[in-house]
Structure formats: structure tokens, C-alpha cells
N, CA, C, O and CB atoms as a CASP TS submission, in Angstrom:
PFRMAT TS
TARGET T0000
AUTHOR 0000-0000-0000
METHOD Language model
MODEL 1
PARENT N/A
ATOM      1  N   GLU     1      10.294  16.688  -1.269  1.00  0.00           N
ATOM      2  CA  GLU     1      11.364  15.985  -1.723  1.00  0.00           C
ATOM      3  C   GLU     1      10.326  14.546  -2.504  1.00  0.00           C
ATOM      4  O   GLU     1       9.500  13.808  -1.965  1.00  0.00           O
ATOM      5  CB  GLU     1      12.594  15.602  -0.236  1.00  0.00           C
ATOM      6  N   VAL     2      10.754  14.588  -3.753  1.00  0.00           N
ATOM      7  CA  VAL     2      10.959  13.727  -4.976  1.00  0.00           C
ATOM      8  C   VAL     2      11.089  12.091  -4.720  1.00  0.00           C
ATOM      9  O   VAL     2      12.099  11.393  -4.623  1.00  0.00           O
ATOM     10  CB  VAL     2      12.300  14.245  -5.678  1.00  0.00           C
ATOM     11  N   LEU     3      10.104  11.849  -4.669  1.00  0.00           N
ATOM     12  CA  LEU     3      10.017  10.073  -5.097  1.00  0.00           C
ATOM     13  C   LEU     3      10.034   9.122  -6.010  1.00  0.00           C
ATOM     14  O   LEU     3       8.940   8.946  -6.548  1.00  0.00           O
ATOM     15  CB  LEU     3       9.250   9.629  -4.913  1.00  0.00           C
ATOM     16  N   ALA     4      10.780   8.537  -6.324  1.00  0.00           N
ATOM     17  CA  ALA     4      10.893   7.608  -7.198  1.00  0.00           C
ATOM     18  C   ALA     4      11.403   6.015  -7.375  1.00  0.00           C
ATOM     19  O   ALA     4      11.707   5.191  -6.512  1.00  0.00           O
ATOM     20  CB  ALA     4      11.399   8.189  -7.770  1.00  0.00           C
ATOM     21  N   GLY     5      11.380   5.939  -8.477  1.00  0.00           N
ATOM     22  CA  GLY     5      11.644   3.466  -8.157  1.00  0.00           C
ATOM     23  C   GLY     5      10.917   3.207  -7.859  1.00  0.00           C
ATOM     24  O   GLY     5      10.071   4.063  -7.601  1.00  0.00           O
ATOM     25  N   GLY     6      10.672   2.032  -7.674  1.00  0.00           N
ATOM     26  CA  GLY     6       9.816   0.313  -7.758  1.00  0.00           C
ATOM     27  C   GLY     6       9.414   1.048  -5.912  1.00  0.00           C
ATOM     28  O   GLY     6       8.274   0.635  -5.701  1.00  0.00           O
ATOM     29  N   SER     7       9.800   1.755  -4.845  1.00  0.00           N
ATOM     30  CA  SER     7       9.919   1.737  -3.490  1.00  0.00           C
ATOM     31  C   SER     7       9.304   2.923  -3.488  1.00  0.00           C
ATOM     32  O   SER     7       8.792   3.123  -2.387  1.00  0.00           O
ATOM     33  CB  SER     7      11.256   1.571  -2.797  1.00  0.00           C
ATOM     34  N   ALA     8       9.177   3.572  -4.050  1.00  0.00           N
ATOM     35  CA  ALA     8       8.354   5.172  -4.082  1.00  0.00           C
ATOM     36  C   ALA     8       7.259   5.012  -2.864  1.00  0.00           C
ATOM     37  O   ALA     8       7.075   5.350  -1.694  1.00  0.00           O
ATOM     38  CB  ALA     8       7.346   5.563  -5.857  1.00  0.00           C
ATOM     39  N   LEU     9       6.725   4.352  -3.814  1.00  0.00           N
ATOM     40  CA  LEU     9       5.057   4.672  -3.316  1.00  0.00           C
ATOM     41  C   LEU     9       4.964   4.025  -1.540  1.00  0.00           C
ATOM     42  O   LEU     9       4.160   4.255  -0.638  1.00  0.00           O
ATOM     43  CB  LEU     9       3.641   3.503  -4.640  1.00  0.00           C
ATOM     44  N   ALA    10       6.242   3.116  -1.621  1.00  0.00           N
ATOM     45  CA  ALA    10       5.637   2.351  -0.276  1.00  0.00           C
ATOM     46  C   ALA    10       5.936   2.888   0.680  1.00  0.00           C
ATOM     47  O   ALA    10       5.405   2.947   1.789  1.00  0.00           O
ATOM     48  CB  ALA    10       5.978   1.056   0.027  1.00  0.00           C
ATOM     49  N   GLU    11       7.619   3.690  -0.098  1.00  0.00           N
ATOM     50  CA  GLU    11       7.609   4.980   0.804  1.00  0.00           C
ATOM     51  C   GLU    11       6.786   5.260   1.336  1.00  0.00           C
ATOM     52  O   GLU    11       6.283   4.776   2.350  1.00  0.00           O
ATOM     53  CB  GLU    11       7.795   5.992   0.412  1.00  0.00           C
ATOM     54  N   ALA    12       6.473   6.228   0.631  1.00  0.00           N
ATOM     55  CA  ALA    12       5.202   7.074   0.904  1.00  0.00           C
ATOM     56  C   ALA    12       4.233   6.996   1.333  1.00  0.00           C
ATOM     57  O   ALA    12       3.800   8.118   1.597  1.00  0.00           O
ATOM     58  CB  ALA    12       4.780   7.433   0.291  1.00  0.00           C
ATOM     59  N   ALA    13       3.218   5.812   1.714  1.00  0.00           N
ATOM     60  CA  ALA    13       2.637   4.599   2.232  1.00  0.00           C
ATOM     61  C   ALA    13       2.895   4.565   3.428  1.00  0.00           C
ATOM     62  O   ALA    13       1.971   4.725   4.227  1.00  0.00           O
ATOM     63  CB  ALA    13       3.004   3.445   1.687  1.00  0.00           C
ATOM     64  N   SER    14       4.225   4.348   3.887  1.00  0.00           N
ATOM     65  CA  SER    14       4.809   4.083   5.683  1.00  0.00           C
ATOM     66  C   SER    14       4.305   6.289   6.175  1.00  0.00           C
ATOM     67  O   SER    14       3.854   6.713   7.239  1.00  0.00           O
ATOM     68  CB  SER    14       7.798   3.434   5.764  1.00  0.00           C
ATOM     69  N   THR    15       4.498   6.734   5.467  1.00  0.00           N
ATOM     70  CA  THR    15       4.402   8.396   6.401  1.00  0.00           C
ATOM     71  C   THR    15       3.516   8.737   5.849  1.00  0.00           C
ATOM     72  O   THR    15       3.536   9.968   5.864  1.00  0.00           O
ATOM     73  CB  THR    15       5.547   9.669   6.390  1.00  0.00           C
ATOM     74  N   ALA    16       2.677   8.378   5.325  1.00  0.00           N
ATOM     75  CA  ALA    16       1.333   8.893   5.122  1.00  0.00           C
ATOM     76  C   ALA    16       0.115   8.753   6.137  1.00  0.00           C
ATOM     77  O   ALA    16      -0.038   7.595   6.524  1.00  0.00           O
ATOM     78  CB  ALA    16       0.940   8.322   3.983  1.00  0.00           C
ATOM     79  N   GLU    17      -0.908   9.809   6.723  1.00  0.00           N
ATOM     80  CA  GLU    17      -1.508   9.687   7.177  1.00  0.00           C
ATOM     81  C   GLU    17      -2.379   8.266   6.865  1.00  0.00           C
ATOM     82  O   GLU    17      -2.396   7.112   7.294  1.00  0.00           O
ATOM     83  CB  GLU    17      -1.776  10.726   7.167  1.00  0.00           C
ATOM     84  N   VAL    18      -2.833   8.780   6.221  1.00  0.00           N
ATOM     85  CA  VAL    18      -4.168   7.803   5.148  1.00  0.00           C
ATOM     86  C   VAL    18      -3.564   7.640   4.105  1.00  0.00           C
ATOM     87  O   VAL    18      -3.128   8.531   3.377  1.00  0.00           O
ATOM     88  CB  VAL    18      -5.745   8.524   4.632  1.00  0.00           C
ATOM     89  N   VAL    19      -3.496   6.577   3.960  1.00  0.00           N
ATOM     90  CA  VAL    19      -3.197   5.971   2.372  1.00  0.00           C
ATOM     91  C   VAL    19      -4.534   5.142   1.551  1.00  0.00           C
ATOM     92  O   VAL    19      -5.264   4.173   1.758  1.00  0.00           O
ATOM     93  CB  VAL    19      -1.828   4.695   2.531  1.00  0.00           C
ATOM     94  N   VAL    20      -4.315   6.263   0.435  1.00  0.00           N
ATOM     95  CA  VAL    20      -5.333   5.692  -0.811  1.00  0.00           C
ATOM     96  C   VAL    20      -4.982   4.567  -1.710  1.00  0.00           C
ATOM     97  O   VAL    20      -4.852   4.954  -2.871  1.00  0.00           O
ATOM     98  CB  VAL    20      -5.583   6.764  -1.818  1.00  0.00           C
ATOM     99  N   ASN    21      -4.800   3.379  -1.554  1.00  0.00           N
ATOM    100  CA  ASN    21      -4.347   3.098  -2.630  1.00  0.00           C
ATOM    101  C   ASN    21      -5.185   2.005  -3.746  1.00  0.00           C
ATOM    102  O   ASN    21      -5.858   0.993  -3.551  1.00  0.00           O
ATOM    103  CB  ASN    21      -3.136   2.709  -2.211  1.00  0.00           C
ATOM    104  N   GLY    22      -4.751   2.807  -5.083  1.00  0.00           N
ATOM    105  CA  GLY    22      -5.832   2.483  -5.837  1.00  0.00           C
ATOM    106  C   GLY    22      -4.924   1.997  -7.351  1.00  0.00           C
ATOM    107  O   GLY    22      -5.216   2.037  -8.546  1.00  0.00           O
ATOM    108  N   VAL    23      -3.305   1.388  -6.329  1.00  0.00           N
ATOM    109  CA  VAL    23      -2.721   0.929  -8.208  1.00  0.00           C
ATOM    110  C   VAL    23      -2.601  -0.405  -8.671  1.00  0.00           C
ATOM    111  O   VAL    23      -2.052  -1.262  -7.978  1.00  0.00           O
ATOM    112  CB  VAL    23      -1.119   1.364  -8.602  1.00  0.00           C
ATOM    113  N   VAL    24      -3.114  -0.667  -9.893  1.00  0.00           N
ATOM    114  CA  VAL    24      -4.057  -1.282 -10.568  1.00  0.00           C
ATOM    115  C   VAL    24      -2.754  -2.748 -10.146  1.00  0.00           C
ATOM    116  O   VAL    24      -1.558  -2.758  -9.855  1.00  0.00           O
ATOM    117  CB  VAL    24      -4.568  -0.558 -12.453  1.00  0.00           C
ATOM    118  N   GLY    25      -3.796  -3.790 -10.324  1.00  0.00           N
ATOM    119  CA  GLY    25      -2.540  -5.193 -10.010  1.00  0.00           C
ATOM    120  C   GLY    25      -1.734  -5.488  -8.403  1.00  0.00           C
ATOM    121  O   GLY    25      -2.067  -4.887  -7.382  1.00  0.00           O
ATOM    122  N   PHE    26      -0.578  -6.586  -8.469  1.00  0.00           N
ATOM    123  CA  PHE    26      -0.037  -6.894  -7.599  1.00  0.00           C
ATOM    124  C   PHE    26       0.794  -5.995  -7.303  1.00  0.00           C
ATOM    125  O   PHE    26       1.355  -6.179  -6.223  1.00  0.00           O
ATOM    126  CB  PHE    26       0.330  -7.883  -7.698  1.00  0.00           C
ATOM    127  N   ALA    27       1.178  -4.786  -8.050  1.00  0.00           N
ATOM    128  CA  ALA    27       1.936  -3.757  -8.016  1.00  0.00           C
ATOM    129  C   ALA    27       1.421  -2.765  -6.603  1.00  0.00           C
ATOM    130  O   ALA    27       2.163  -1.907  -6.124  1.00  0.00           O
ATOM    131  CB  ALA    27       1.817  -3.075  -9.508  1.00  0.00           C
ATOM    132  N   GLY    28      -0.036  -3.078  -6.039  1.00  0.00           N
ATOM    133  CA  GLY    28      -0.304  -2.145  -5.260  1.00  0.00           C
ATOM    134  C   GLY    28      -0.193  -3.043  -3.636  1.00  0.00           C
ATOM    135  O   GLY    28      -0.329  -2.371  -2.614  1.00  0.00           O
ATOM    136  N   LEU    29       0.022  -4.347  -3.541  1.00  0.00           N
ATOM    137  CA  LEU    29       0.879  -5.102  -2.585  1.00  0.00           C
ATOM    138  C   LEU    29       1.915  -4.430  -2.015  1.00  0.00           C
ATOM    139  O   LEU    29       1.946  -4.482  -0.786  1.00  0.00           O
ATOM    140  CB  LEU    29       1.430  -6.188  -3.141  1.00  0.00           C
ATOM    141  N   PRO    30       2.680  -3.881  -2.502  1.00  0.00           N
ATOM    142  CA  PRO    30       3.792  -3.553  -1.026  1.00  0.00           C
ATOM    143  C   PRO    30       3.058  -1.929  -0.697  1.00  0.00           C
ATOM    144  O   PRO    30       2.858  -1.488   0.435  1.00  0.00           O
ATOM    145  CB  PRO    30       6.153  -3.400  -1.558  1.00  0.00           C
ATOM    146  N   VAL    31       2.966  -1.725  -1.068  1.00  0.00           N
ATOM    147  CA  VAL    31       2.220   0.191  -1.014  1.00  0.00           C
ATOM    148  C   VAL    31       0.808  -0.054   0.099  1.00  0.00           C
ATOM    149  O   VAL    31       0.475   0.843   0.873  1.00  0.00           O
ATOM    150  CB  VAL    31       1.309   0.973  -3.269  1.00  0.00           C
ATOM    151  N   THR    32       0.024  -1.475   0.029  1.00  0.00           N
ATOM    152  CA  THR    32      -0.612  -1.944   1.021  1.00  0.00           C
ATOM    153  C   THR    32       0.060  -2.356   2.639  1.00  0.00           C
ATOM    154  O   THR    32      -0.168  -2.001   3.795  1.00  0.00           O
ATOM    155  CB  THR    32      -1.133  -2.975   0.373  1.00  0.00           C
ATOM    156  N   LEU    33       1.045  -3.347   1.923  1.00  0.00           N
ATOM    157  CA  LEU    33       1.314  -4.009   3.252  1.00  0.00           C
ATOM    158  C   LEU    33       2.413  -2.799   4.087  1.00  0.00           C
ATOM    159  O   LEU    33       2.699  -3.080   5.251  1.00  0.00           O
ATOM    160  CB  LEU    33       2.132  -5.759   2.942  1.00  0.00           C
ATOM    161  N   ALA    34       2.969  -1.569   3.527  1.00  0.00           N
ATOM    162  CA  ALA    34       4.123  -0.532   3.948  1.00  0.00           C
ATOM    163  C   ALA    34       2.327   0.398   4.834  1.00  0.00           C
ATOM    164  O   ALA    34       2.488   0.918   5.938  1.00  0.00           O
ATOM    165  CB  ALA    34       5.441   0.591   1.997  1.00  0.00           C
ATOM    166  N   ALA    35       1.208   0.438   4.327  1.00  0.00           N
ATOM    167  CA  ALA    35       0.963   1.071   5.284  1.00  0.00           C
ATOM    168  C   ALA    35       0.438   0.767   6.200  1.00  0.00           C
ATOM    169  O   ALA    35       0.316   1.519   7.167  1.00  0.00           O
ATOM    170  CB  ALA    35       0.600   1.756   5.095  1.00  0.00           C
ATOM    171  N   LEU    36      -0.092  -0.608   6.142  1.00  0.00           N
ATOM    172  CA  LEU    36      -0.646  -1.103   7.232  1.00  0.00           C
ATOM    173  C   LEU    36       0.786  -1.814   8.612  1.00  0.00           C
ATOM    174  O   LEU    36       0.457  -2.071   9.770  1.00  0.00           O
ATOM    175  CB  LEU    36      -1.790  -2.355   6.463  1.00  0.00           C
ATOM    176  N   GLU    37       2.177  -1.981   8.119  1.00  0.00           N
ATOM    177  CA  GLU    37       3.039  -2.368   9.255  1.00  0.00           C
ATOM    178  C   GLU    37       3.433  -0.872   9.166  1.00  0.00           C
ATOM    179  O   GLU    37       4.337  -0.897   8.330  1.00  0.00           O
ATOM    180  CB  GLU    37       4.286  -3.704   9.108  1.00  0.00           C
ATOM    181  N   SER    38       3.287   0.292   9.513  1.00  0.00           N
ATOM    182  CA  SER    38       2.854   1.681   9.102  1.00  0.00           C
ATOM    183  C   SER    38       2.550   2.077  10.529  1.00  0.00           C
ATOM    184  O   SER    38       3.163   2.750  11.357  1.00  0.00           O
ATOM    185  CB  SER    38       1.522   1.821   7.951  1.00  0.00           C
ATOM    186  N   GLY    39       0.806   1.103  10.540  1.00  0.00           N
ATOM    187  CA  GLY    39       0.553   1.633  11.327  1.00  0.00           C
ATOM    188  C   GLY    39      -0.611   2.566  10.555  1.00  0.00           C
ATOM    189  O   GLY    39      -1.522   3.155  11.136  1.00  0.00           O
ATOM    190  N   ARG    40      -0.417   2.561   9.423  1.00  0.00           N
ATOM    191  CA  ARG    40      -1.656   3.799   8.742  1.00  0.00           C
ATOM    192  C   ARG    40      -2.936   3.615   8.164  1.00  0.00           C
ATOM    193  O   ARG    40      -3.217   2.718   7.369  1.00  0.00           O
ATOM    194  CB  ARG    40      -1.178   4.510   7.611  1.00  0.00           C
ATOM    195  N   ARG    41      -3.734   4.520   8.603  1.00  0.00           N
ATOM    196  CA  ARG    41      -5.462   4.410   7.717  1.00  0.00           C
ATOM    197  C   ARG    41      -5.704   3.715   6.477  1.00  0.00           C
ATOM    198  O   ARG    41      -6.168   4.472   5.624  1.00  0.00           O
ATOM    199  CB  ARG    41      -6.033   5.845   7.200  1.00  0.00           C
ATOM    200  N   LEU    42      -5.514   2.302   6.025  1.00  0.00           N
ATOM    201  CA  LEU    42      -5.605   2.156   4.864  1.00  0.00           C
ATOM    202  C   LEU    42      -7.246   2.644   3.943  1.00  0.00           C
ATOM    203  O   LEU    42      -8.108   2.921   4.777  1.00  0.00           O
ATOM    204  CB  LEU    42      -5.178   0.749   4.868  1.00  0.00           C
ATOM    205  N   CYS    43      -7.540   2.720   3.103  1.00  0.00           N
ATOM    206  CA  CYS    43      -8.424   2.630   1.921  1.00  0.00           C
ATOM    207  C   CYS    43      -8.488   2.301   0.722  1.00  0.00           C
ATOM    208  O   CYS    43      -8.743   2.877  -0.335  1.00  0.00           O
ATOM    209  CB  CYS    43      -8.728   3.329   1.732  1.00  0.00           C
ATOM    210  N   LEU    44      -8.073   0.738   1.207  1.00  0.00           N
ATOM    211  CA  LEU    44      -8.147  -0.340  -0.359  1.00  0.00           C
ATOM    212  C   LEU    44      -8.938   0.004  -1.177  1.00  0.00           C
ATOM    213  O   LEU    44      -9.974   0.564  -0.817  1.00  0.00           O
ATOM    214  CB  LEU    44      -8.589  -1.826  -0.293  1.00  0.00           C
ATOM    215  N   ALA    45      -8.698  -0.209  -2.349  1.00  0.00           N
ATOM    216  CA  ALA    45      -9.122   0.278  -3.653  1.00  0.00           C
ATOM    217  C   ALA    45      -8.500  -0.924  -4.932  1.00  0.00           C
ATOM    218  O   ALA    45      -8.608  -0.861  -6.157  1.00  0.00           O
ATOM    219  CB  ALA    45      -8.423   1.992  -3.822  1.00  0.00           C
ATOM    220  N   ASN    46      -7.934  -1.827  -4.184  1.00  0.00           N
ATOM    221  CA  ASN    46      -6.848  -2.761  -4.870  1.00  0.00           C
ATOM    222  C   ASN    46      -7.257  -3.789  -4.665  1.00  0.00           C
ATOM    223  O   ASN    46      -6.657  -4.275  -3.706  1.00  0.00           O
ATOM    224  CB  ASN    46      -5.486  -2.770  -4.498  1.00  0.00           C
ATOM    225  N   LYS    47      -8.455  -4.837  -5.301  1.00  0.00           N
ATOM    226  CA  LYS    47      -8.738  -6.104  -5.085  1.00  0.00           C
ATOM    227  C   LYS    47      -7.281  -6.779  -4.852  1.00  0.00           C
ATOM    228  O   LYS    47      -7.012  -6.588  -3.666  1.00  0.00           O
ATOM    229  CB  LYS    47      -9.600  -6.681  -6.277  1.00  0.00           C
ATOM    230  N   GLU    48      -6.404  -7.369  -5.378  1.00  0.00           N
ATOM    231  CA  GLU    48      -4.818  -8.678  -5.644  1.00  0.00           C
ATOM    232  C   GLU    48      -4.503  -8.193  -4.194  1.00  0.00           C
ATOM    233  O   GLU    48      -4.308  -9.180  -3.485  1.00  0.00           O
ATOM    234  CB  GLU    48      -3.057  -8.296  -7.267  1.00  0.00           C
ATOM    235  N   SER    49      -4.361  -6.797  -3.367  1.00  0.00           N
ATOM    236  CA  SER    49      -4.005  -6.910  -2.638  1.00  0.00           C
ATOM    237  C   SER    49      -5.219  -8.178  -1.520  1.00  0.00           C
ATOM    238  O   SER    49      -4.839  -9.043  -0.732  1.00  0.00           O
ATOM    239  CB  SER    49      -3.611  -5.542  -2.485  1.00  0.00           C
ATOM    240  N   LEU    50      -6.759  -7.774  -1.918  1.00  0.00           N
ATOM    241  CA  LEU    50      -6.966  -9.003  -1.136  1.00  0.00           C
ATOM    242  C   LEU    50      -6.853 -10.324  -1.154  1.00  0.00           C
ATOM    243  O   LEU    50      -6.914 -10.966  -0.106  1.00  0.00           O
ATOM    244  CB  LEU    50      -7.761  -9.036  -0.923  1.00  0.00           C
ATOM    245  N   ILE    51      -6.666 -10.928  -2.391  1.00  0.00           N
ATOM    246  CA  ILE    51      -6.656 -11.684  -2.903  1.00  0.00           C
ATOM    247  C   ILE    51      -5.268 -12.413  -2.731  1.00  0.00           C
ATOM    248  O   ILE    51      -5.099 -13.605  -2.475  1.00  0.00           O
ATOM    249  CB  ILE    51      -7.107 -11.305  -3.893  1.00  0.00           C
ATOM    250  N   ALA    52      -4.229 -11.355  -2.944  1.00  0.00           N
ATOM    251  CA  ALA    52      -2.989 -12.248  -2.241  1.00  0.00           C
ATOM    252  C   ALA    52      -2.459 -12.415  -0.999  1.00  0.00           C
ATOM    253  O   ALA    52      -1.549 -13.230  -0.846  1.00  0.00           O
ATOM    254  CB  ALA    52      -1.995 -11.985  -2.668  1.00  0.00           C
ATOM    255  N   ALA    53      -2.850 -11.820  -0.151  1.00  0.00           N
ATOM    256  CA  ALA    53      -2.221 -11.028   1.365  1.00  0.00           C
ATOM    257  C   ALA    53      -3.534 -11.036   2.196  1.00  0.00           C
ATOM    258  O   ALA    53      -3.394 -10.988   3.418  1.00  0.00           O
ATOM    259  CB  ALA    53      -1.546  -9.110   1.174  1.00  0.00           C
ATOM    260  N   GLY    54      -5.027 -11.101   1.592  1.00  0.00           N
ATOM    261  CA  GLY    54      -6.129 -11.314   2.282  1.00  0.00           C
ATOM    262  C   GLY    54      -5.940 -11.450   3.862  1.00  0.00           C
ATOM    263  O   GLY    54      -6.374 -10.552   4.584  1.00  0.00           O
ATOM    264  N   PRO    55      -5.282 -12.590   4.420  1.00  0.00           N
ATOM    265  CA  PRO    55      -4.752 -12.784   6.031  1.00  0.00           C
ATOM    266  C   PRO    55      -4.251 -11.599   6.501  1.00  0.00           C
ATOM    267  O   PRO    55      -4.668 -10.805   7.343  1.00  0.00           O
ATOM    268  CB  PRO    55      -3.558 -13.860   6.270  1.00  0.00           C
ATOM    269  N   VAL    56      -3.011 -11.634   5.610  1.00  0.00           N
ATOM    270  CA  VAL    56      -2.098 -10.060   6.182  1.00  0.00           C
ATOM    271  C   VAL    56      -3.066  -8.914   6.443  1.00  0.00           C
ATOM    272  O   VAL    56      -3.149  -8.227   7.461  1.00  0.00           O
ATOM    273  CB  VAL    56      -0.912  -9.324   4.868  1.00  0.00           C
ATOM    274  N   VAL    57      -3.889  -8.833   5.152  1.00  0.00           N
ATOM    275  CA  VAL    57      -4.037  -7.569   5.269  1.00  0.00           C
ATOM    276  C   VAL    57      -5.697  -7.642   5.806  1.00  0.00           C
ATOM    277  O   VAL    57      -6.537  -7.215   5.014  1.00  0.00           O
ATOM    278  CB  VAL    57      -3.624  -6.745   3.816  1.00  0.00           C
ATOM    279  N   ARG    58      -6.074  -8.074   6.882  1.00  0.00           N
ATOM    280  CA  ARG    58      -7.348  -8.271   7.532  1.00  0.00           C
ATOM    281  C   ARG    58      -6.911  -8.184   8.746  1.00  0.00           C
ATOM    282  O   ARG    58      -7.691  -8.296   9.692  1.00  0.00           O
ATOM    283  CB  ARG    58      -8.135  -9.497   7.260  1.00  0.00           C
TER
END
């Protein structure tokens, strides 16, 4: 399956077993949220996700 577009990373993050998010800037926030909402294990290498949504990510 080939995914493309703005929601492609978030869609992939919601189906993966482990998500390693190293997307630069705030573009990584939807990926982080999708992974957490889906109950996936998240390895975060994106500080903007913590800065912008720290209480949610925590």
C-alpha cells in the first residue's frame, strides 16, 4: 500500500506496532497524536510535539 498526502504519516502511525517520530517541526504533531490515540508505542525524536502538546503527550 502506498500512502501520500498530509494525513499519510498519521494513518501509518495509527497502524504500526512501534512509531519512531523524527518528523521535523510541528508537522510531527499529528503523527504523535495518531500514535498515542491508537495505543501504539511511541519513540519520540521530535521536541516540538512535547512543546506544543506536552500535557496530551505525557
